[in-house]
Steps between C-alpha positions, in 0.01 A plus 500: 500500500211328685596158386852532649338620836267203483784261457693649793182472728449133385846394574512676827170332604637154407796551717328635792249212489787242522539363853816657647751257640650569839862396439625550865352395830531743789666408820306607813638624827605209718233433765751333729715812536308604813518338851187439689583757765769748616752397743449640855119535413212294628321293248196689373286510192418875549577679176481843650833696533631823609657511149156588368487812708563835331805662637301816607311257740793294607712800623325718749777763571411817323857594418566148332192541289603844375850366424380197315246709313789722387704210397231327303418830313862629451747216522710509178535118478120463523459760230731302273308191566175687407663587168600138436129415543418763254752359245378134549143617445592655168665169396197292607264738310713466187503120542134490443541640158748228382231302326343791332591526131757780424376743238723758337398774266744623231520751219785467263618662179799402283658574170736269306742575225595167325803484257423574141672170413301296752195307402277714724648812364434420136143370559432810711610729231283314232197479735473816677753720292688596810815387677376475872206351655315607812333298757230614765359280760285548809378215711488294820708198603369241748709241690371244740641204674260219606541400869478129427734394768403740774822707468312829508291396783810404702653842417181657644513282816860587541440871475212482737702300764786751466255794548358314822862416611601875489208587728622226741847641496367845603288347768812303636703814502215690686479232765885529557482897517196483736690263729835692477311838587337363806815322627698809433252703709508238780877510485475888536287469812733257647803735445303786663427265796866404521607862484282582797638200693854620435432851615328371814784282567751785455292682774500202735879470449542872582316439833703200581818680418411799733442253780828327447680835495350591839626167640835558342520828675399322818788265440252188472607412137797554267539699193464166310114504595461850346681393173288182455183687562599763251601237240157335545333841426704557194377152371140633523603835359662357210181330393321841470682630182509133355110468553453840352697414203296177437180701533607740236608205277163324537304808427694539188427139405129566555521811286650295211214237530226780514653679188622808679824666584647426837312669782364448862227262555205579725443270810181537687536180680751323743621143436355406851165617389454257203330186565652184358218321313427136520463402165364140487309487154757373246289284270630196328828476290313433162333847535835663463461474117213746507643724768873514441579688185845333451345154513233618251767644279678174497177317398437757224875432372405130461198619281737724299734191463200295381409752235861522377512123470177518290641778279834307431310173445278665244804622315574141424185470297405656164367842505229609274500842375250677253585821324267700285562827299253711323446834353524712181802508256557694186796612300316833413379734767196590309383141524622422842164498667313358210286244665467207438772510219782590744396256771750215596519252768712192616434245760764250632539245768797299597631240760839566644688211670836560670755288327871628516424684821302213657789419740501868625128497549516155684774637721288795593224260589721292720619814672158613552415158673804517713406871612150361579656229731709775656173698565349207678814477729486875546142473610584229756792726626274798537252286712792371717621846568149627568421210736833547663447874552170439668637234727801724608257782578273284697783360715645858549163625614458219750857484639535887524196518727659237723834693504316822584354344804833413641668826387234717666552307828867554476455866451273534799747304708786720393298823564438376855865402527603857395271648767626270769857530412489881516344482854757250622788684354391830660491320826834337444351140458585452139818552289505741224568231246166342590327837417690540171443136393131535581476820283687341217267191492184710511622715218569195277180322601280818440663536149436125427139542613430786246681302235282191583188695470608635154567136406160394604337778279727412213414128541131574479561716197717235346217230546256734330743543217582133472119416475474742209367806676581855395396527133128545573 
C-alpha cells in the first residue's frame, strides 16, 4: 500500500512544481472614468469628505439618530442583505477547498449468483464448490484535479469578489435607508410647521371676517366682502385635514423603514430650530470608488467577470485529473482484513481535452468576455451616476440658500403688509380685497418657506448620501 501512496505523492509533487500558466489577463477598472472635479465645486486636492463621517456624527438631532438606529437594526431589507452576505461567505469558504483532493470512504459487500451454464458459474463450482461468490471491500477513493491553468484560482477569486460585493450591496442599501429616514423626518417637521401656519391663518381670517361683518352691519361693505373673506378662511381650513393626513402617512412610511408597525413618531424639535449645515468638504471624484458602495460594487462586478473569463478560458485546455483507490478486499469475510494479503490499490491519471463540446465551451468563453465588457461599461455608468448625483446635490445646496434669502424677505414684507392692511382697513383707507389678497399671499409664502427649509435639509442629506455617507 505504501508504494501506491508514494506514487500519488510523487505525481502530485511533479504537477505542483510545474509553473502554472495564466491563460487570461484581467482588465482593470478604467482610470479615465473619473473627472478631475465635481461640477459646481471649486478645484481642490483635499481628499477629506463628509462621506467619511459616521451617520451618528453627521446627524445631530436626537430623534433622527434614534429612528436611524432602529432602521439599521430592524429594517427587513437590511436583514435580507445580511443573510445574502452570510450565503456569499459560505460560498467563498467552500471555494477555498476546490483544490483540495476529494477523499471518500466506502464499505461494500456483494454477492453474485452466475448461471450454471456460464463460464464463471462452471469454474466457480469446480473451484469453490459453491454456486455463488461474495465480495467484501473497504477502502478510500481519492480524486484531485491539478490547477494547471488557474481555473480553481479564478473560482476562488470570483467567490471572494462576490462575497465582497454582497457587503457593498448591503452598505449601499443602508446609505439609502439612512438618507430616507432623515429626509422623512425632515418632511414630518415641515408638515408640522405647515399645519401650524394653516391654523394660524384660519385664526387670522376669523379676525378679518369679524371686522368685515362689523363694517357690513355699518353699511360700509357688501355681503360679497363677507363671502370672499369666508372663502379665504376655508382655503386655510381645508389645509388642516390634508396636512394631518400627510403627517399620518409620513409617520407610517417611517415605521416601515424602521421595521415597526404604523405608529406616531416623537418630535422634540421644530423645523425652524434646525440649523442648515454648510458642508464644503466633498473630496475628489476618484475617491468615490472607496466611499460609494454602489461604485465599489461595480468595480467588484468587473473582478467577478475577470474570474469568469479565466474559468471559461481554462475550460478550453486539457484538464489533468488524478484518481487513486486503496483498501482491503476479499471474497471471504474471515480473510477480509488479513493484511497484507487483502490489500489492493490503483492509481490513475488522465488528461481530458474538450472535443465535440469544444464549440459550446468556446461559446461560454466568448459570452464571459462580452459580460466583462458589459461590466466595464456598468462601472463607467455607476461613476457617471455618482458624479452626477454629487453635482446635483451641490447645486441644490447652493441655489436653495439663495432662494431662501429672497423668500424670507418676501415673508417679512407680507407680514408687514398684513399688519398695515388691517390697520388701513379698520380706518377705511384700504379695500377688503387688499386684506384678503395679503393674507392669501402670506399663507402661500409661509408654506413655501417651510418647504424650502425642508428641501435644504434634504439636499444636505442627499449630498452626504451621494458622497457615500451613511454606511459607517
